[in-house]
C-alpha positions as a Markdown table, in Angstrom:
| # | Residue | x | y | z |
|---|---|---|---|---|
| 1 | Met | -19.7 | 120.9 | -88.3 |
| 2 | Arg | -21.8 | 118.3 | -87.2 |
| 3 | Thr | -21.5 | 114.3 | -88.3 |
| 4 | Lys | -24.7 | 114.5 | -90.3 |
| 5 | Glu | -23.4 | 117.3 | -92.2 |
| 6 | Ser | -20.1 | 116.2 | -92.7 |
| 7 | Ile | -21.3 | 112.7 | -93.9 |
| 8 | Glu | -23.8 | 114.5 | -96.3 |
| 9 | Arg | -20.9 | 116.8 | -97.5 |
| 10 | Leu | -18.8 | 113.8 | -98.4 |
| 11 | Asp | -21.7 | 111.7 | -99.8 |
| 12 | Ala | -22.2 | 114.8 | -102.3 |
| 13 | Ala | -18.7 | 115.3 | -103.2 |
| 14 | Val | -18.6 | 111.3 | -104.3 |
| 15 | Arg | -21.5 | 111.8 | -106.3 |
| 16 | Ala | -19.9 | 115.1 | -108.1 |
| 17 | Leu | -17.0 | 113.1 | -109.0 |
| 18 | Gly | -19.1 | 110.2 | -110.1 |
| 19 | Glu | -21.0 | 112.8 | -112.6 |
| 20 | Val | -17.1 | 113.7 | -114.3 |
| 21 | Asp | -16.8 | 111.1 | -117.1 |
| 22 | Leu | -13.6 | 112.0 | -119.1 |
| 23 | Ala | -14.6 | 109.4 | -121.4 |
| 24 | Asp | -16.2 | 112.6 | -123.2 |
| 25 | Trp | -13.2 | 114.7 | -123.6 |
| 26 | Ser | -11.4 | 114.7 | -126.7 |
| 27 | Asp | -7.6 | 114.2 | -126.4 |
| 28 | Ala | -7.2 | 117.9 | -127.2 |
| 29 | Thr | -9.4 | 118.7 | -124.5 |
| 30 | Leu | -7.6 | 116.4 | -121.9 |
| 31 | Arg | -4.3 | 117.6 | -122.8 |
| 32 | Gly | -5.5 | 121.5 | -122.6 |
| 33 | His | -6.6 | 121.0 | -119.2 |
| 34 | Leu | -4.2 | 118.6 | -117.8 |
| 35 | Asp | -2.4 | 120.8 | -115.7 |
| 36 | Glu | -5.5 | 121.9 | -113.8 |
| 37 | Leu | -7.0 | 118.1 | -113.8 |
| 38 | Ser | -3.8 | 116.8 | -112.1 |
| 39 | Ala | -3.8 | 119.6 | -109.5 |
| 40 | Val | -7.4 | 118.9 | -108.8 |
| 41 | Leu | -6.8 | 115.2 | -108.7 |
| 42 | Cys | -3.7 | 115.6 | -106.2 |
| 43 | Gln | -5.6 | 118.1 | -103.9 |
| 44 | Val | -8.6 | 115.3 | -103.9 |
| 45 | Asp | -6.0 | 112.6 | -103.2 |
| 46 | Asp | -4.4 | 114.8 | -100.5 |
| 47 | Glu | -8.0 | 115.4 | -98.6 |
| 48 | Leu | -8.8 | 111.7 | -99.1 |
| 49 | Ser | -5.6 | 110.6 | -97.3 |
| 50 | Arg | -5.9 | 113.3 | -94.6 |
| 51 | Leu | -9.2 | 111.9 | -93.6 |
| 52 | Ala | -8.1 | 108.2 | -94.1 |
| 53 | Asp | -4.9 | 109.0 | -91.5 |
| 54 | Ala | -7.2 | 110.8 | -89.2 |
| 55 | Val | -9.6 | 107.5 | -89.2 |
| 56 | Arg | -6.2 | 105.5 | -88.8 |
| 57 | Ala | -4.5 | 107.6 | -86.0 |
| 58 | Arg | -7.5 | 106.7 | -84.0 |
| 59 | Gly | -7.1 | 102.7 | -84.2 |
| 60 | Phe | -9.9 | 102.2 | -86.7 |
| 61 | Arg | -9.5 | 100.7 | -90.1 |
| 62 | Val | -10.5 | 102.0 | -93.5 |
| 63 | Glu | -12.1 | 99.2 | -95.7 |
| 64 | Glu | -13.8 | 99.2 | -99.0 |
| 65 | Lys | -16.9 | 97.3 | -98.8 |
| 66 | Ala | -16.7 | 94.1 | -101.0 |
| 67 | Val | -19.7 | 94.8 | -102.9 |
| 68 | Glu | -18.3 | 98.2 | -104.5 |
| 69 | Arg | -15.1 | 96.1 | -105.3 |
| 70 | Val | -17.4 | 93.9 | -107.0 |
| 71 | Glu | -19.1 | 96.9 | -108.9 |
| 72 | Val | -15.9 | 98.2 | -109.8 |
| 73 | Ile | -14.3 | 95.2 | -111.2 |
| 74 | Leu | -17.3 | 94.5 | -113.3 |
| 75 | Ala | -17.7 | 98.2 | -114.8 |
| 76 | Ala | -14.0 | 97.8 | -116.2 |
């Protein structure tokens, strides 16, 4: 896969995750889908870790941008 296509796919994944809002889910709905949600979240975590590990294995750092951190803190 080409570099540009890979970055576009990662950007699309981030946008898709950003569209998920569990605040709209009732407790009953969340409870009913907790196993599925947990499995998917673990898969996402595994894939993100795999990509970050590949970057680190080549001697590079994975860093958060300071602006993104501020946005997350302000949103909380």
